[in-house]
C-alpha positions in Angstrom: -179.7 23.2 -55.7 -176.8 23.4 -53.8 -174.2 23.2 -56.8 -176.1 26.3 -58.3 -176.1 28.1 -54.9 -172.3 27.5 -54.5 -171.8 28.6 -58.2 -173.7 32.0 -57.6 -171.8 32.7 -54.3 -168.7 32.1 -55.9 -169.6 34.6 -58.6 -170.9 37.2 -56.1 -167.8 37.3 -54.0 -165.7 37.3 -57.0 -167.6 40.5 -58.5 -166.0 43.1 -56.4 -162.7 42.3 -57.4 -163.2 42.1 -61.0 -164.8 45.6 -60.8 -162.0 47.2 -58.7 -159.3 45.9 -61.6 -161.6 47.2 -64.6 -162.3 50.7 -63.0 -158.4 51.7 -63.3 -158.4 51.1 -66.9 -155.9 48.1 -66.5 -156.3 44.7 -67.8 -157.0 42.2 -64.6 -154.1 40.7 -63.2 -151.6 42.9 -65.4 -149.2 44.9 -63.8 -146.7 47.2 -65.4 -142.9 47.9 -64.3 -140.9 50.7 -65.4 -137.6 50.0 -66.5 -134.8 52.9 -67.2 -131.6 51.4 -69.4 -128.5 53.6 -68.8 -125.9 52.7 -71.6 -122.9 54.6 -69.7 -119.7 52.4 -69.3 -121.3 49.4 -71.6 -120.3 48.4 -74.9 -122.6 49.0 -77.8 -124.5 45.4 -78.6 -125.3 46.6 -82.3 -121.4 47.0 -83.4 -119.9 44.8 -85.6 -117.5 43.0 -83.8 -116.0 41.5 -87.1 -115.3 45.1 -88.9 -113.6 45.8 -85.6 -111.0 43.5 -86.3 -110.3 44.6 -89.8 -110.0 48.5 -88.7 -107.5 47.3 -85.9 -105.3 45.9 -88.8 -105.6 48.8 -91.0 -104.0 51.0 -88.5 -100.4 51.3 -88.1 -98.3 48.3 -87.2 -95.1 47.8 -85.4 -91.8 46.9 -87.5 -91.0 43.3 -87.8 -92.4 40.5 -85.6 -94.0 43.3 -83.4 -96.4 44.3 -86.3 -97.8 40.6 -86.5 -100.9 39.4 -84.9 -101.1 35.9 -83.3 -103.9 34.8 -85.5 -101.8 35.6 -88.6 -99.0 33.3 -87.6 -98.4 29.9 -89.2 -96.0 27.4 -87.1 -93.4 26.0 -89.7 -90.7 24.1 -87.4 -89.1 24.1 -84.1 -85.3 24.0 -83.2 -83.3 23.5 -80.1 -79.9 25.0 -79.5 -76.9 23.6 -77.6 -78.3 25.0 -74.3 -81.3 23.3 -74.3 -83.7 26.5 -75.5 -86.2 26.1 -77.9 -86.7 28.4 -81.2 -89.4 28.4 -83.5 -89.9 29.6 -87.2 -93.1 31.1 -88.1 -94.5 32.6 -91.1 -96.8 35.5 -91.1 -100.0 36.4 -93.3 -97.6 37.4 -96.4 -95.2 34.4 -95.9 -92.5 35.9 -94.8 -90.5 34.2 -92.0 -89.8 34.8 -88.4 -87.9 33.2 -85.7 -89.4 33.6 -82.4 -88.2 32.5 -78.9 -89.6 32.9 -75.6 -90.4 36.3 -74.3 -90.9 37.4 -78.1 -93.3 40.1 -78.2 -96.3 40.3 -81.0 -98.8 43.1 -81.9 -101.2 41.4 -79.7 -99.3 39.1 -77.2 -96.0 37.5 -76.2 -94.5 33.8 -76.4 -94.6 32.5 -73.1 -93.3 28.7 -73.9 -92.2 26.7 -76.5 -91.9 23.0 -76.3 -91.0 20.2 -79.0 -94.4 20.2 -80.6 -95.7 23.5 -79.7 -95.6 27.4 -79.2 -97.9 28.8 -76.4 -98.6 32.6 -76.7 -100.2 34.5 -74.3 -102.5 36.8 -76.3 -104.3 40.0 -75.1 -108.3 40.2 -75.5 -110.3 43.0 -75.0 -113.6 41.0 -75.3 -116.2 41.0 -72.7 -116.5 37.5 -73.3 -113.5 36.4 -71.5 -113.2 36.7 -67.7 -109.6 37.5 -68.1 -107.7 40.1 -70.3 -105.6 37.6 -71.8 -106.1 34.2 -73.2 -103.5 31.3 -74.2 -103.3 30.5 -78.1 -101.4 27.1 -78.8 -99.7 26.8 -82.3 -99.1 23.1 -82.7 -96.4 21.6 -85.2 -98.2 19.6 -88.0 -96.0 16.2 -88.0 -96.3 14.7 -91.4 -95.2 11.3 -91.9 -93.6 10.1 -95.2 
């Protein structure tokens, strides 16, 4: 008898709470928030990032090595002169050779360091993924043993 009385008492006390939520027309326990999205100053999340790369390359390019992008370069060899400065030979996407040194400007970057086994390029990025507006790209020399 006590159990039945406790259940009826609990049901009786919760009845006003249930009736208040149903009178307003909303489901019990659901609250809706209003959110307004303002796209000003933000990039379009539906724009194809791969097609931007292709559009970039179809535009007018600079002359010589200044018209070559970092991701098109293939490192062929590294040499040192009598003063100890390193130079590197690279190929572009059309297998055209270039000799580069520290400070050589590319279409999207600049050569910052050349060591006996690698070339380090500071590449400009316009991606929101990177915290800095540049990243370092390392071209390593493949040492094949014969």
